[in-house]
N, C-alpha and C positions, 0 to 999 in steps of 0.2 A: 222396655227396656230395665233390666235388674243390670245388678253394679257387682263387682265381682267379693270375695268373702272380706278381706279388707274393709269396706266400705262397710256392707255389708254389718260387722259387728260393729263399727261408731256408732253409741249412744243415739247421739243426731240423726243417722241418716234412715231410719223409721220416719221421723216425721217430716224430713226433706222430701221422701218417697211419696208420703201421702201430702205433702201439697202443694207438689211440682208434677209429680209422675202420675197420682190417681186417677184425677181428675181426667186431665184433657188427653195422656197418654195409652190411659186402660181402660178409661170406661167407654167410650166408643165401641172398642173391639168387645167387652162383658157383652155390652145391649143387645151388638148382633149376633153374638152366641147364643144369649138363652134364646132370642126370638128361631134363632135356626132349629133350636132344642124342642123348643113347642113345649111351654113350664104349664102344666094344670096346677089349681089352686090348692090342692092336697102334696105336692111334690114331694118327697125328700129326696135333698140334692145336695152333693159334695162337692165341694173345691178344693181338688190340691194344689199346694203352694198356694196358697191363697194371699201371702205377701199380707199387705193391710186389709183384705179383703172387697177390692172393690168388685168384682165378679157375686162375690156372695151376698154383697149386698143389692144389687142389680136384682137377682131372684127374689131375695125376700124383697123388695116392692112390687115383682110382677105377681109372687103366689100371697103374700099378706101372710096374717098370722093364722091359716090355718095348714100350711106347708112347714118343713121344718129344716132349717139349713147348716150346716156342718161346714165348718172352714180346718183347714190343717196344712200347718208350714212348719219346717223347721227350726223358723228362728225364731226364739220367744220375743227377742226387743221387735219384732215386725208386730207378734198376733198382741204384744200391749198396748202398740195404735190398735189396731181390728179390734179390740175388747173396748177401748175408751169410745172409740165412732161407733160403733155397731153394739152396746152390751148385748141385745136382746136375742142374737144369732152367736150360738156355740160354736168357740175355736178350740182347737186342740193342737197339741204341740206333736209333732214327731214326723219321722222320714217317710217318703215317698215307697219305699221299698219294702217298708216293714210299715202300714198304716196300719196307726191305733183306732180299729173297729172293736166295737164291743158285739158280743157271743152271737154271730149270725144277725148282725146289722146289715144291710142292704142300702141303699139308693136306688131312687129313680130317675135320675138323672147323675150324671159324676161328669164335673169341668175340670182340666188343666188348661189355664191358657198360658202360654209362654213359661211355661216353668222344666218342659220334659226334654229339653235340650242341654240343663243343666244338672240333670239326675247322671251321677255314675254308672249306675245299672239301669238301662230303660227297660229291658226285658225283664227285670225285676217290678217295676214299677208298674209297667202294663199288665201284668197279673194279679198284680194288687188292684190294679184299678178295676179290673174284669171280678174280682176277688166282689171289690166292695160294689158293683151294680147289680142290680135284684133280673131276674128272667123278664125280656120283654123291656128293660131299661136302656137309658139313651147315654151315649157317651160321645164326648164334645172336647176336642183338644186342638190346639190349638200352637204353632210352632213358628216365626216368623220364615218367611223366605231368605234368602242370601241375602248380603247386603250388594251383592252384584249388581240386581234386581232394583234398588233402594237408593238413587244418585247422591240425596242427603248425605247419607252414614257412608255411604261407598268411601266420599272425598273425604270426609271429616276422618276417615281411619286411615286413607293415604296421609294428609299432613301427618298425623300422628306415628307414623312409618317412619318418617322424616328424622325424624328424632329416635326413635324406640326399635326400629325396626321393624321386619315383619309380624304382624299380627294375627294372632286365631280368635274370631270372634266368636265367643261361645254363645251368643245372643240369636246369632245366626245359622248355627252350623248344622240345624237340622230342617232348611231348608226344603227339604229332595222331598213331596210328597207321595213317590211311591213309596219310598224308607218306610216314612212314618205309616202307609199302610199296611205293606208288609208286617212292620209291627206287632200291628192292631192284630191283624188276622192270626200272626203267628200266637198270641194271647188266648187267641178264641174268642174271639167278636166276630158277628155276621155281620150281613151286609153294609161291613166298611166302604167308604166312600168319603171323598176329598170336594173342596172346591178354594180353591184361592179369593181373597178378599184383600180387597183395597180400598182405604181410605184416606182422607188429606185430614193430617195433624196440624192443629194450631196452637201454641204456646203466646200468651200474651207477654209473658216473660221469656225469651230468648234467652238470655246471657246465663239465666237457670239452668235451663236443660241442657246448655253449652256446656256445662263448667260441670252437670253430671257424668251427661256423655263422655267426656273427657277421663274423669274418674276412673270410668269403666277402661276405657281406654288403655291408659295406662298402669289398672290394675292388673288387665290379661295379659298383656307384652312381659318377654322372657326380663324384659333390661329393670322394670315396674316391678319385679317379684323383687328384685338383687338391691332394691333402691331403700336408702332407709327414709323414715317417714319426712323429713325436709325434703331429703331430694325428690320423694315422689309430688309434694305440693310444690316444687319447685318447676319440676314437670307439665304437672298439670297448669300450672300461670302460663309457662313458655307456649304449650300447646294449644291454650285458649285464644294467647294473641296470635298465631298462626293461623287459627281458624276463623278469624273474624271474615276476610272475604268469602268466603263459604257461607258463614251468616248471612252476613250483610245481602247474599246471592237468592237466598230464600225466603227472603223477607217482604209481607205484605204488607202494605202501612206499618204499623207497629208490632206489629205479631212475625212471629218465625211458623212456617207452613213449608209441610212438605209430604209427599206422599208417599205411605207405607203398605207394606201388601205379608198377608201372611195367610199360611195355610188353615183350614178347619177341616181336619176331618172327623167325620161320624159314624158311630158307630150303633150298632143295638146288643142287649146281651145275652 
């Protein structure tokens, strides 16, 4: 899950993201991705749209000190948290459509976990991934499936739409695996293939996750974009309250638990 720009720019959000989302939501997928891509002990790894760096950190755990890991993100606030959590990884600020690479710099593994769907120029970003990948290097790109396949998020969106009108949820806007594969082939990647991965996610603090998700829905809606900060906060509170029955139906003991599905596209440079 990612939030829109109004939330990402709030100073407190990167800490919230790291505390509430990085571990329970993003780490399981990062572990599956690095397992699928097959890291070697001396691999050079690039994590694009790294956020607070969970995939880069998992990669570093797998390859140890002999390898080299770089994380790139457009948000300096997210990178500040990444640097505080993992100072041994190289973190760079930059745009996915114009990666801040050194002259001739290439990587054995390039990964992008749940970032591609947010890039304004996807072909340019795919071309930059190709530029960053060494010959015969491995690419891994993950994009959530449509929320029509994810009942929990579909139900929460429909609750929010009662107050906000139709919401085009960008997080799930690149769920078509065929489109993802075509994008990568057009960028010059070889042996492009994809699979759908499914995982049950658990949040011990379901209320905090529900609030963050509601912030995302409000921020992505046309109505939310036209609101003042106070109106936006009031809308979040109202929708959180409206969503209580959905949260309850996905409560397992004291935890929130739901199935989530993603595309994982793999390719060779």
